[in-house]
C-alpha positions as CSV (number, residue, x, y, z in Angstrom):
1,M,-35.0,-102.5,69.0
2,A,-31.3,-101.4,68.0
3,Q,-30.5,-102.6,64.3
4,I,-26.8,-101.4,64.2
5,L,-26.1,-102.4,60.6
6,D,-29.1,-100.7,58.8
7,P,-30.9,-98.2,61.0
8,L,-34.2,-96.8,60.0
9,P,-33.8,-93.7,58.0
10,P,-33.9,-90.6,60.1
11,N,-37.2,-89.1,58.2
12,Q,-39.0,-92.1,59.4
13,S,-40.9,-91.2,62.7
14,S,-43.1,-94.2,63.1
15,Q,-41.8,-97.7,63.1
16,L,-43.6,-101.0,63.6
17,V,-42.1,-104.1,65.5
18,C,-42.9,-107.1,63.1
19,C,-42.3,-110.8,63.3
20,Y,-41.9,-113.5,60.4
21,V,-41.5,-116.9,60.9
22,N,-39.8,-119.3,58.5
23,A,-42.3,-122.5,58.3
24,T,-40.6,-123.9,55.4
25,S,-37.7,-126.7,55.1
26,K,-35.5,-124.1,53.1
27,I,-33.3,-121.3,54.1
28,Q,-34.9,-117.9,53.2
29,I,-33.8,-114.4,52.6
30,A,-36.0,-111.7,54.1
31,R,-35.6,-108.2,52.4
32,I,-37.2,-104.9,52.5
33,S,-36.2,-102.7,49.3
34,N,-39.1,-100.3,49.0
35,I,-38.0,-97.8,51.6
36,P,-36.0,-94.9,50.0
37,N,-32.6,-94.9,51.4
38,W,-32.8,-97.8,53.6
39,Y,-32.2,-101.3,52.8
40,F,-32.9,-104.4,55.0
41,E,-31.8,-108.0,54.3
42,R,-31.3,-110.9,56.3
43,V,-31.0,-114.6,56.2
44,V,-33.9,-116.9,57.9
45,F,-33.2,-120.3,58.6
46,P,-36.2,-123.1,58.5
47,G,-37.9,-122.8,61.8
48,Q,-36.4,-119.3,62.8
49,R,-38.3,-116.4,64.0
50,L,-36.9,-112.9,62.5
51,V,-38.2,-110.0,64.9
52,F,-37.4,-106.6,63.3
53,E,-38.3,-102.9,63.0
54,A,-39.7,-101.4,59.9
55,P,-41.6,-98.5,58.7
56,P,-45.4,-98.9,58.2
57,K,-45.2,-98.7,54.6
58,S,-42.6,-101.4,54.1
59,M,-43.1,-104.5,51.9
60,L,-41.1,-107.8,53.1
61,E,-40.1,-110.0,50.2
62,I,-39.3,-113.5,50.8
63,H,-37.0,-115.0,48.6
64,T,-36.6,-119.0,49.1
65,G,-33.1,-120.7,48.6
66,M,-32.7,-123.2,45.6
67,M,-29.3,-124.7,44.3
68,A,-27.6,-122.0,43.3
69,S,-30.3,-119.2,43.0
70,A,-33.3,-117.7,44.9
71,I,-36.7,-117.4,44.0
72,L,-38.9,-114.6,45.2
73,S,-41.7,-116.8,46.9
74,D,-44.0,-114.0,48.6
75,T,-44.3,-110.3,49.3
76,I,-45.7,-109.4,52.7
77,P,-46.9,-105.7,53.9
78,C,-45.2,-105.3,57.2
79,D,-48.3,-104.1,58.9
80,R,-49.6,-107.7,58.8
81,L,-46.6,-108.9,60.7
82,C,-47.0,-106.3,63.3
83,V,-46.4,-107.5,67.0
84,S,-48.7,-106.3,69.8
85,E,-47.7,-104.2,72.8
86,E,-48.2,-107.3,74.8
87,G,-45.4,-109.1,72.7
88,K,-47.9,-111.2,70.7
89,L,-48.8,-111.4,66.9
90,E,-51.8,-109.6,66.5
91,E,-53.2,-112.3,64.6
92,A,-52.2,-114.8,67.2
93,P,-55.7,-115.4,68.7
94,E,-57.2,-116.4,65.3
95,I,-54.5,-119.0,64.7
96,S,-54.4,-120.2,68.2
97,T,-58.2,-121.0,67.9
98,K,-57.8,-122.8,64.5
99,K,-55.0,-125.2,65.6
100,I,-57.3,-125.8,68.9
101,N,-60.2,-126.6,66.7
102,L,-58.0,-128.7,64.3
103,A,-56.6,-130.5,67.2
104,A,-60.1,-131.1,68.8
105,A,-61.1,-132.9,65.4
106,V,-58.2,-134.8,65.1
107,L,-59.0,-135.8,68.7
108,T,-62.6,-136.6,67.9
109,S,-61.7,-138.7,64.7
110,V,-59.3,-140.8,66.8
111,D,-61.9,-142.0,69.2
C-alpha cells in the first residue's frame, strides 16, 4: 500500500496495515507523531474508514473537530487497529458476535 505523501521511514522494516473508522458525526483528524522522522496526518469524515500502514509502535491520535479548534479525544495503539491477512479486522468476530446478540435481544423484546 503506497503512501506517496509520507512514506514510512527507511529504518522501519516491519509495518502494520491498520484500519480506523470514524463512528462519530464530527470530522476527525487522525495523527501519528510518535515515530522519529515520520509524520502521518489525515482528515477522517463521519462514517469514513481510514486504512493505512504504520510501524508497530505507532500511536494513533484522534482529534475531534470543534468550532475553530480540535480536541485530542483518543490515543489508540496501532497494533490494536491491525487488519489480519484475510482483510478483516482482527477483533471483528467479537464485535460481530456482540452485534448479533444485541440484535437477537432486540428482536426477542419486540415479540
